[in-house]
Backbone bond lengths (Angstrom), bond angles and torsions (degrees), N, CA, C in turn:
res aa  C-N    CA-C-N  psi(-1)  N-CA   C-N-CA  omega(-1)  CA-C   N-CA-C  phi
1 X - - - 1.458 - - 1.417 106.57 -
2 X 1.390 114.38 133.88 1.440 119.78 167.91 1.422 121.64 -88.41
3 X 1.346 112.32 168.30 1.520 108.63 175.34 1.601 105.30 -114.62
4 X 1.269 112.68 179.37 1.529 114.29 -175.23 1.461 112.32 -64.60
5 X 1.400 117.37 -28.85 1.415 123.74 178.21 1.568 115.37 -72.49
6 X 1.409 117.82 -16.16 1.343 119.54 179.74 1.561 117.00 -122.32
7 X 1.375 111.62 -6.50 1.402 114.42 -176.08 1.466 118.65 -64.64
8 X 1.407 116.95 139.01 1.466 116.02 169.92 1.464 113.19 -99.04
9 X 1.323 117.50 176.03 1.421 114.04 179.89 1.538 115.80 -64.68
10 X 1.320 110.38 -33.42 1.479 112.23 179.73 1.630 108.34 -65.66
11 X 1.307 117.19 -38.76 1.398 121.26 176.47 1.548 109.56 -55.49
12 X 1.310 112.91 -53.37 1.504 125.95 -173.77 1.528 108.37 -56.75
13 X 1.315 114.68 -49.27 1.551 121.64 -178.02 1.463 112.81 -68.72
14 X 1.512 117.32 -51.12 1.449 122.60 -171.33 1.525 111.14 -62.44
15 X 1.317 118.34 -26.20 1.358 122.90 -176.37 1.586 106.18 -75.99
16 X 1.286 121.49 -17.17 1.481 120.85 -173.89 1.505 112.75 -112.83
17 X 1.179 118.48 -7.79 1.620 124.54 -178.53 1.284 115.99 -146.02
18 X 1.256 117.20 145.24 1.619 118.48 -179.06 1.479 114.68 -164.57
19 X 1.174 111.57 -151.91 1.587 119.23 -172.97 1.594 109.95 -74.00
20 X 1.261 108.72 154.55 1.480 113.39 174.22 1.507 110.69 -60.37
21 X 1.397 110.09 141.52 1.390 119.27 -178.72 1.514 117.85 85.86
22 X 1.420 114.51 -6.84 1.386 115.77 -179.72 1.515 112.12 -81.29
23 X 1.379 118.67 -9.84 1.512 114.56 -176.42 1.545 104.74 99.63
24 X 1.251 119.05 -23.06 1.490 118.21 179.16 1.394 115.07 -94.84
25 X 1.292 131.46 152.98 1.336 131.27 -178.00 1.591 111.17 -58.97
26 X 1.344 122.43 145.59 1.379 127.34 176.34 1.596 111.69 -78.00
27 X 1.259 120.11 163.75 1.420 116.88 -178.30 1.640 109.12 -68.46
28 X 1.306 116.02 -27.65 1.419 112.68 174.03 1.485 117.83 -68.24
29 X 1.356 117.05 -25.06 1.482 125.84 171.97 1.534 109.92 -74.93
30 X 1.230 116.33 -40.62 1.585 124.03 178.06 1.547 104.48 -62.20
31 X 1.378 116.58 -54.21 1.446 116.31 -179.46 1.453 116.62 -52.73
32 X 1.361 120.31 -35.69 1.442 122.14 179.83 1.645 111.25 -59.54
33 X 1.362 110.70 -33.22 1.470 117.86 -173.73 1.654 108.01 -91.20
34 X 1.277 117.18 -21.75 1.408 123.57 -177.03 1.578 111.81 -78.43
35 X 1.398 107.86 88.23 1.479 115.98 179.30 1.457 110.21 -129.50
36 X 1.329 121.46 127.07 1.430 117.23 -175.83 1.491 104.80 -79.04
37 X 1.330 121.68 126.58 1.460 125.27 -179.25 1.408 118.47 -62.17
38 X 1.355 115.83 -18.03 1.418 116.65 -177.10 1.685 112.73 -100.99
39 X 1.282 115.05 -37.70 1.441 114.60 173.67 1.438 118.21 -107.37
40 X 1.299 115.56 -5.80 1.466 126.88 -171.74 1.523 114.10 52.20
41 X 1.273 111.40 31.77 1.422 124.44 168.65 1.584 108.74 -64.62
42 X 1.333 122.20 133.96 1.444 126.02 -175.35 1.573 106.92 -130.11
43 X 1.275 121.57 108.68 1.463 123.95 175.30 1.322 108.27 -66.42
44 X 1.486 114.85 156.23 1.547 119.57 173.14 1.557 108.02 -83.02
45 X 1.352 107.91 162.51 1.468 115.98 174.32 1.574 117.32 -52.92
46 X 1.352 108.07 -36.39 1.440 116.36 -178.11 1.469 111.86 -69.83
47 X 1.454 118.74 -38.80 1.452 119.51 -179.17 1.573 107.44 -75.70
48 X 1.286 125.03 -27.29 1.468 128.76 173.11 1.572 109.85 -64.64
49 X 1.289 112.34 -44.83 1.360 119.17 175.89 1.631 116.50 -59.66
50 X 1.379 113.47 -43.22 1.310 120.37 -175.22 1.581 108.61 -68.04
51 X 1.375 114.50 -36.38 1.504 120.62 -179.00 1.586 103.03 -63.72
52 X 1.258 113.67 -48.51 1.504 120.49 -168.72 1.600 105.74 -71.40
53 X 1.271 114.35 -22.39 1.554 115.93 174.97 1.416 115.78 -89.78
54 X 1.322 120.20 3.75 1.383 129.11 166.45 1.668 103.49 83.34
55 X 1.320 122.83 19.86 1.459 118.77 178.40 1.482 103.20 -81.33
56 X 1.439 109.69 164.49 1.564 119.41 175.96 1.462 104.86 -80.85
57 X 1.449 106.55 126.91 1.415 115.93 169.26 1.502 110.63 -137.84
58 X 1.250 119.27 169.58 1.433 122.23 -179.07 1.606 107.21 -85.56
59 X 1.344 106.62 113.18 1.453 115.71 -169.36 1.648 105.91 -97.62
60 X 1.352 115.84 135.65 1.366 119.65 -174.85 1.524 106.77 -148.28
61 X 1.351 114.48 157.24 1.621 119.93 179.05 1.536 111.20 -48.00
62 X 1.464 113.66 -50.95 1.482 105.34 -173.66 1.517 112.36 -66.15
63 X 1.343 121.26 -28.42 1.482 115.56 172.64 1.351 116.65 -67.50
64 X 1.415 123.93 -36.58 1.406 129.07 175.13 1.501 115.03 -61.38
65 X 1.381 113.35 -38.63 1.501 115.61 175.80 1.380 113.70 -74.99
66 X 1.395 121.18 -33.12 1.453 121.72 173.37 1.531 112.63 -64.84
67 X 1.326 115.07 -32.86 1.620 115.58 177.31 1.478 106.81 -69.71
68 X 1.277 116.11 -42.21 1.528 121.11 -173.03 1.655 103.55 -65.34
69 X 1.319 116.71 -39.32 1.489 118.99 -178.29 1.515 108.46 -71.21
70 X 1.360 123.10 -43.72 1.420 124.63 174.02 1.520 118.92 -50.70
71 X 1.316 114.93 -42.39 1.407 121.02 -179.40 1.475 116.11 -96.72
72 X 1.440 117.94 -3.84 1.312 123.61 -174.75 1.614 116.97 57.62
73 X 1.220 109.21 46.43 1.421 123.97 -173.21 1.644 112.25 -107.11
74 X 1.377 121.06 144.17 1.288 119.45 172.93 1.549 111.87 -55.84
75 X 1.393 116.56 137.04 1.342 120.24 -177.50 1.565 111.01 -62.19
76 X 1.248 122.46 -42.14 1.484 125.83 179.28 1.548 108.97 -54.05
77 X 1.307 117.63 -46.24 1.434 122.45 177.82 1.566 115.76 -53.74
78 X 1.336 110.35 -46.86 1.492 113.07 179.33 1.443 110.10 -78.31
79 X 1.299 125.27 -25.69 1.431 117.59 175.69 1.448 109.20 -74.20
80 X 1.306 125.93 -35.18 1.421 126.42 171.83 1.526 114.69 -55.26
81 X 1.256 109.07 -48.55 1.472 119.35 -179.88 1.682 106.55 -57.54
82 X 1.377 111.13 -50.87 1.414 113.57 176.20 1.546 119.85 -55.56
83 X 1.370 112.00 -40.92 1.511 120.91 177.34 1.506 107.36 -57.80
84 X 1.341 116.06 -46.72 1.488 118.87 -173.16 1.614 107.95 -66.01
85 X 1.232 114.25 -43.96 1.583 118.32 -176.56 1.501 111.47 -74.15
86 X 1.267 119.20 -44.44 1.494 112.63 -171.50 1.497 116.04 -102.68
87 X 1.383 122.44 -9.17 1.506 118.20 -178.90 1.582 101.75 -133.09
88 X 1.328 122.27 -0.99 1.427 116.55 174.30 1.550 119.44 76.40
89 X 1.349 112.13 16.17 1.498 116.37 177.96 1.456 109.75 -93.75
90 X 1.288 116.54 149.05 1.336 126.48 166.70 1.610 107.72 -108.69
91 X 1.355 118.78 149.84 1.402 120.18 -179.02 1.555 104.87 -126.81
92 X 1.234 118.90 126.14 1.376 124.30 179.73 1.647 114.38 -139.83
93 X 1.286 113.24 164.96 1.504 120.66 171.03 1.493 105.62 -87.51
94 X 1.346 120.27 118.34 1.440 117.31 -177.44 1.489 109.96 -67.95
95 X 1.342 119.84 -16.81 1.529 120.69 -170.35 1.587 106.93 -98.87
96 X 1.292 118.76 -8.53 1.423 123.94 179.91 1.516 108.96 59.65
97 X 1.435 120.41 37.49 1.344 128.46 -177.16 1.594 110.43 -64.25
98 X 1.309 120.05 118.77 1.453 122.86 171.94 1.555 110.31 -54.31
99 X 1.359 115.17 142.25 1.462 121.07 -176.92 1.502 102.37 -60.68
100 X 1.398 115.29 139.20 1.560 121.78 173.77 1.553 107.38 88.81
101 X 1.288 125.45 -6.04 1.545 119.80 -170.06 1.516 103.23 -86.93
102 X 1.264 125.81 -12.97 1.506 124.10 -174.59 1.356 105.46 -158.49
103 X 1.439 118.96 151.06 1.364 131.72 -178.70 1.575 109.81 -72.14
104 X 1.478 113.76 -29.29 1.513 123.43 -177.19 1.390 108.79 -88.16
105 X 1.306 117.43 130.69 1.467 122.86 166.94 1.565 113.47 -112.96
106 X 1.303 113.45 124.81 1.464 123.04 -178.20 1.379 106.62 -110.91
107 X 1.460 114.53 131.22 1.419 122.18 174.18 1.549 107.27 -134.62
108 X 1.455 108.13 136.79 1.515 111.05 -176.78 1.558 104.33 -126.20
109 X 1.428 114.03 127.19 1.486 111.42 178.52 1.606 105.77 -84.29
110 X 1.222 121.20 143.03 1.351 127.49 177.38 1.511 113.29 -154.32
111 X 1.374 115.23 173.44 1.547 122.49 177.90 1.490 110.74 -59.99
112 X 1.260 119.42 142.62 1.516 119.65 172.61 1.505 118.94 -44.86
113 X 1.278 117.27 -34.78 1.450 126.94 -174.98 1.527 117.30 -79.81
114 X 1.297 110.95 3.94 1.666 123.75 178.16 1.373 114.26 -109.05
115 X 1.358 115.46 159.40 1.425 121.23 175.01 1.572 104.28 -140.33
116 X 1.350 110.25 179.94 1.557 122.94 175.24 1.428 110.28 -48.94
117 X 1.308 115.25 -45.07 1.516 121.29 -172.18 1.560 111.50 -65.26
118 X 1.405 111.94 -21.22 1.375 117.49 177.56 1.484 122.16 -89.37
119 X 1.336 107.01 10.19 1.618 118.35 -174.68 1.451 107.00 -122.49
120 X 1.378 125.22 53.19 1.441 118.49 -177.37 1.541 112.53 -69.29
121 X 1.357 120.00 -31.96 1.389 117.73 177.46 1.513 117.48 -73.43
122 X 1.351 112.85 -30.55 1.415 118.49 173.27 1.491 111.07 -69.34
123 X 1.275 121.61 -40.40 1.531 129.52 174.93 1.543 106.27 -59.87
124 X 1.216 120.49 -47.98 1.441 125.55 179.37 1.516 115.23 -62.61
125 X 1.314 115.80 -41.41 1.401 121.35 175.14 1.436 113.76 -65.27
126 X 1.388 118.41 -44.51 1.409 121.13 -179.90 1.568 111.93 -65.74
127 X 1.410 111.80 -37.97 1.501 116.72 -177.55 1.450 109.21 -63.63
128 X 1.456 113.70 -41.16 1.568 114.60 -172.68 1.498 103.70 -70.64
129 X 1.422 121.97 -43.22 1.362 120.91 -176.66 1.478 115.56 -63.17
130 X 1.399 121.37 -33.30 1.293 128.92 174.36 1.619 112.25 -59.60
131 X 1.371 112.42 -40.92 1.397 121.63 -173.46 1.564 109.33 -86.29
132 X 1.337 117.27 -4.36 1.530 118.69 176.28 1.501 112.19 84.95
133 X 1.326 116.40 12.14 1.446 119.73 176.58 1.505 107.59 -80.00
134 X 1.403 116.91 160.77 1.457 121.47 169.79 1.335 113.33 -67.52
135 X 1.266 120.97 110.49 1.494 131.97 -171.59 1.480 107.41 -95.03
136 X 1.221 121.88 43.58 1.657 122.14 175.61 1.323 105.99 -78.38
C-alpha cells in the first residue's frame, strides 16, 4: 500500500479501476468520465489502462486533468502522482508543516533521494521571503 507521499499515477488509478467483475469500474467506464474540463479531451480506455499499468505514455496536462475528473480527485494530487511516475520527482514541504498550521503551503520538487533536511538553502530562502527580508 502506498501513501499520498509515495503514490504514483499507476498506483492511484489501479486502486480505483480494474477488471470486469471486480466490483471496480472498467476502463471503458472510467474513460466515459475522463474528460478534461478545459479542453474536453477524452483519453481512450486503452490509454488509461496503459497509464495505470505503469507503461510509458506521453503525459500532458489535459490527460492529467481528465484522470482527475474521472476519479473525482484533487488535481494537485494527480499532478504530484504523475510527477513521481513519469519524471521521478518527489514533492515535499521542506518545513514538514503539519496540515492546518499555516495558511501558506510550500512544496519543493526534488530528486527521490533527497528530503527536507537536504534543502537548507531552500528553507532559508523561503523563510526570508515569508518574513519580507531581501531573499537574494
